[in-house]
N, C-alpha and C positions, 0 to 999 in steps of 0.2 A: 576219879572225876570228881573234880571240883567243882562248885555249882558258884557262879559269876555274880546271878543277879541277886538282888533283896526283894524277898514277898512284901516289904512295908509298904512301897507307893500302891502297889496293887491292893492291898489291905485298906490304906487310907482312901482310895478313891471309892471301892465297895461302899465305906462306911459313909461315905458324904453323900453317897447318889444311893443309897437303899430306901430313902424315903418317896423316891420318884415312883408313882404306881403305874409309869406308863410300863405295858407289857416290852417294850421293843430292847428300852436300856437295860432293865432287867435282864434281859436275856443274854444280852452282848457282855453284860458283868458275871454273870454266872459261866459263861464262854470262858472268860479270861480268867477265872479262877482254874478250871479245869486245865487251860495250857498250862499256868504257873505250877500246879503239883503233877503236871502228868508228860508234858511237851519235851522231847529227848534233847533239845538244844536250848538249857534255859538262858543261856546267855543271849540269845538274841531276842527275847522277849525285853530288853534293855530298850527303851523308848515305844513302847506299847501300851504306855500309861497315855502319853500324848495324842497317840494314834486313837484311841478308844474316845477319849475325852473329846478329841475333834469331832469323831463319827457322831456320837452323842449332842453335841452342841449343834452341829450342822443341820438337824432336824431332819436329814433324808430319810433315816429309818425309821423316824416314826411316821412318815405318809405312806409307808408300806405296808397294808392290811393283808394282803395274800401272803400266806403262810409261806408254800413253797418259792415263791419271788424274794421273800426275805431270807430265807435259807441260802438262795442262788448268790444274794447281794452279801452275804456274811461272808460266803467261800469266796467270793473276790476279794471280799476286803481281807479276811485273815490269809490267803495264800499271797497276796501283794505285799503287804506287812511283813511277813515271816520270809518271804521268798521259798516258799516250799507249795508244790502243787499236790502234796501228799494230804494238806490238811483241806477236811469237806465238811461243810456243814448240810444236813438233810432234815426235811421235814417228812417224818414216818410214824404217823398215825396209829398203824396196824402192826407196826415192827414186833417182832419175837425173838428172841434170843436162842439160837438153837448151839445147842453144844454137841462136838464132834461126837460119833457114836465109838463105843467101846467095841473094839473090832473082834471077833474071836480068830484062833489060830489057822483058821480054815480061810479066813475072809483077809488075812493078813497074807499070808500064800498068795493068793489070787492077787492079793494088790501088788506083791513084788514083782509076780509073772505078766502083769499086764504094764506094768512099770518099768522092768528093765527089758533089754534085747541084746545078746551076744552074738557076734559072727567075727569069720576068721576070714579074711579076703587075702588078696593076691599080694606075694612075697611075706607074707605070713604076716600081716596089719592088720591086727586086732581092730573092732568096732564094739565100742559100749554106747550105748543108748540108755539114759536114763532122763524120765520123765517126772520122776516125783523121789525126791531126796526124803528118804525114811527115814525117823528119826532115832536117838538112841536106844530108846525103849523095845520097838520094832526090829534093831538090829541083835538085840540081847536075847529076842525068842527066836529068830529064822536064822541066825550068823551060820549054821551048816549049811542050811540050803544055799544061803549067798554064797559060800565058798564052794559049795562042789558046781553050781549052775551059773558063777559069775567068774570069781576071781581067779579062781585055779586054772578055768580057760582064758582068761587075758592075761593071766602070767606068764604063760609060753608063748607069747607073741612078742615079733621084735620091735614092735610100733604099734602105739595106739593111735586112733579117731577115738574121742571122748565126745559124743553128741549131746549137747544141753539145751537143744533149738527147742524142744517142746518142752522143756521142764519149767512148769507154769504154778508146781506145787512143791511142798516140803519144808523138812523142819531143821533148823541150825543145829540142834544139837547131833545132826547126823553130819555136818561139814566135816570136823575132826579125822573121823573113821575114813570117809575119802581121801581127804589129802594125806593121810597115814601111808595108805596104801603105795602113795606115790611119790614118797619118801625113804629113807634107811630107817630101820629101827632106833638106831640112838645115832646122835645125841636128839632130845625131843626139839622141837621146833615150834616157837611161839606165832600160831597164825591169826589170830585176833584177839581183840577185844573189845567185850560187850558192855555199854553202859545201861543200865537200866534206870529210868527216870523215877517211877513213881517209889521204887526202894531206897534211890540214892546210891545203888550200888554197882560195881564193875564185876565183870569174872574173864578173867582169860582163856581162851583156848588154846591147845597145843595139842603135839600130832602125839600118838599112843602105840607104844610097841606091842600093846596086847591087844591086836587083831585077831580074828578068826580068816586065816589062809593067808597065802604064800602072797609077800609086798611086791608089788611091780618095780621099786625103789627108784630111783632120781637118774637112771642113764639111759636109760630107754625115750626114745621121743615119744611127746604126747604133744596132738593137737586136739586144743577142744573148740568143737563148733558154737556157736552161739546166735539166737536172733532176736527181732524186738519183741519177742515171745519170752523170751526165756527171763526168769523173774525170781527173785529171793534168796533160796537155800543155793539156787544152781547158780546164781552169781555169785555167792560168797566163795563158791568152789572155784569158778573161772578167775576171776579176781584173786584170788590166792596163791592159786599155780602159776598164774600169768608173771603176780609180781614175785615169786619167790624164785623166778626165770627158770620152772620148770617145766611149763609148756607154753603154745605160741596161740591164740586165739583167732580163728577165721570166722567169719560172716559176718552179722551186722550187731549194731551197738545194742545191748541189753535192755530192758525195759526200767531198770533204776527204781527196782521196789525198795522194801523196808523188812528191815531186822523182825519188828514188832510192830501192828497196829493196834489199836482196839476202838472200838464203837462204843462212845459214852454219851448217855443221855445226859441232856443240860437240865439240872433243875427236876421237877416234875412236869417238864413237858414233851411235846412230843416231836422235840428238835433233838438231834444227834450231832456230836461232829466226833470225825474218824480223825485220830490222833496218832502219829508215830511216838510211839514211849518208849523205844531203844534204840538204839544207834550202835554202828561197829565203827571202829578206829583201827585199822589196817598198823600192824607195825614196823613195817617196811616203807611203808607212804605216808603213813600218817594221816591218810585220807579213806574213804569209802565209797562203794559200790553206788549206795544209796543214792537216788534220786538222779545221778549223771549215769547211771550205768557202767557197764565195763565196754571198752572200746577195743575193737578186734585189733590184733596185730596187721592181718591182712582182711582189707573191707570187701565185702563180695557179698551179693544177696545171696539171703539161707539158701535157697533151694541150690545154691552151685557150690556150698560148701564144702560136700564131700568130696567132688570130683578136684576141688583147689589143693583138698588137705592131701588127698591121695598122689598129685603132680608134686606138691612140696616134700613129702616122704622119702618119693623116688627121686628126687634130686638129692634129699640127705642121704639116700643109700648109696648113689653112685659119686658123690664129691668124697675124696678121703677125708680121714679122720682127723687129720693132722690140721686141715684146712678151717674147719668148723669146730667152737669153742662147747655149743650147747643147741639146744632146741630154741632158745631165744633169738638165736641169730639169724634163721632160717628166711627173715624178710625185713628190711630193714632200709628207710631212707635217710640220707645226712643232709644238713643243711645250713649254711654258717649264721640262719634263724634262728637255731638251735644255742650257738654260741653265744649269740646276741643276747637273747632273752636270760639265759642261765647267767652271764656274766652280771646282768642289771639288776637279776635274783640277788646272786651272792652278796652286791655290792651295797643292797638293801635300798637301790636308787628307783625301782620299779615295783609297783603289785603286778603280779601277773594272773590273768584272769583268761579261764576258757578250758582248752579241755589237754591231759597231760601230752607231751610231745612223741613223739614212736621212739624216739634214740638211735640217731645213724651216726654218721661217721663220715668225716671230710674226706678221706680219701679211701679207696677199695683198689682191687687187682680185679682182672677179670680173668678166669680159669676157663679153659674148655672141658667139657663132662668125658672124661676118656675119648671116645673118637667121635660122638655124636655130634650134631648140629647143636646142641644144647652148651651154652657158658652160662656162668655163675658170677656175680660179683660178689666179692669177700673184702669184707673193712679188715684192713692192715694197719690203721692207725687209732692209738687212743687218744682222747682229748681230756685233761685234766685241766680242775678250774685251779686258779692261781690265788682265788682266796679261800677256798675250802681245803683244796688237795683232792678232792674225789672227780671219781669218773663222773661225766654228763653221758657221753656216747653210750649206746645200750641201753640204761636206764630212762634216759629220756629228762626231760624237765618237766616238774610237778608246779601247776599252779596254786598261787595262794588260795585263787577262788573257784572252786570248777563249775564251769558251765557248759551247756552247749555250745558248741562252736558258733549256732547261728544265732546265740543269745548273748554273747559275749560282750558287744557294745552295748547293749540296753543295759545289764549287769554294770558295766565299766559307768554310766554314764549317773546309775542310780547311784552309786558310791561317790562319785566325784560331787554329785548336788548335794548327799548327806555329808560330805565333810565341808562343803560351802556354808552349808547353813551352819553347823556346828562355830565356824569362824565367826 
């Protein structure tokens, strides 16, 4: 992944203002240097030179003597300039970097037992809850324990509810192992590309056939539960399985975390800036779950997600197999608005801003479920783009700029204003 911005303007700015003895401008310049070397979206730094020069010339920051107030002002400034809420500046005179402890095997066993829960529900529906996505190193040490107590148990179920509502910790290196359990051994699947800014290197993540335990495969239904607390590696799992059409997501939009962030000291001061230093690029969507989160296929409050998942799986069992192509079609809404949006995007006639659309169908049939009072609406039409020849129904429309629906108008206004300035 190539770097689009040049460091030269930043270096020139640093040299031209380094003689200024004022503390605040020096702090801003050091912060800019950190962003240049570590921020995971270097292409977004284009134009920051003018923003920094304007901030220094305005004299606003020169009048701020309180350190915590200055940190808050700098946070607002850098978040606004780069449209990234993960960037924060803090004043912490007593900050001590704490390294994660190296756990003994018995501690790792306790961690796994506390972080994983397995149950078999009615109709042979499996329930798997993971609160901490453990990494590759721990998997290597405890593979047999996880095989016997987790994977071999759920392998015998007919369908699965995969609960990630409480998953607030984890390591990205564990994601390929989980995705592999819900895939076939061959062929390997490219599931993610991680770009690390400090090293300027990319790493591809692929499924692997060498896992310990029986694979769940890709034919049985999987429903993933998410909440606003779901963050980090769990988001990578949910986003990947959703976009591989291997699972549907039920619950709330996830938190929108980061692949990797670092808290970096600004020069020799007591100020620190938290920076996302790596980013994820999904090979299917070209986008990421970071910041925007994973949007659920079925949107319900988190506490109702299990009940909703059970009802969806019950309908799935009752409907004849020939009427449903896969788990991704359990819930769909179609709209002519998607046709219009996709057409404008394919014709390069508009910039699409907001959330990915759900992927619906303009036509569907209604079928009674056996002799019950339940009816299912099943899409019976595929819509092809006249420009690209690709199907937009089911997959939905991916926006050019991902933003929460409530913020889409503000983002659009900023983009239009920036374009007017350039003109």
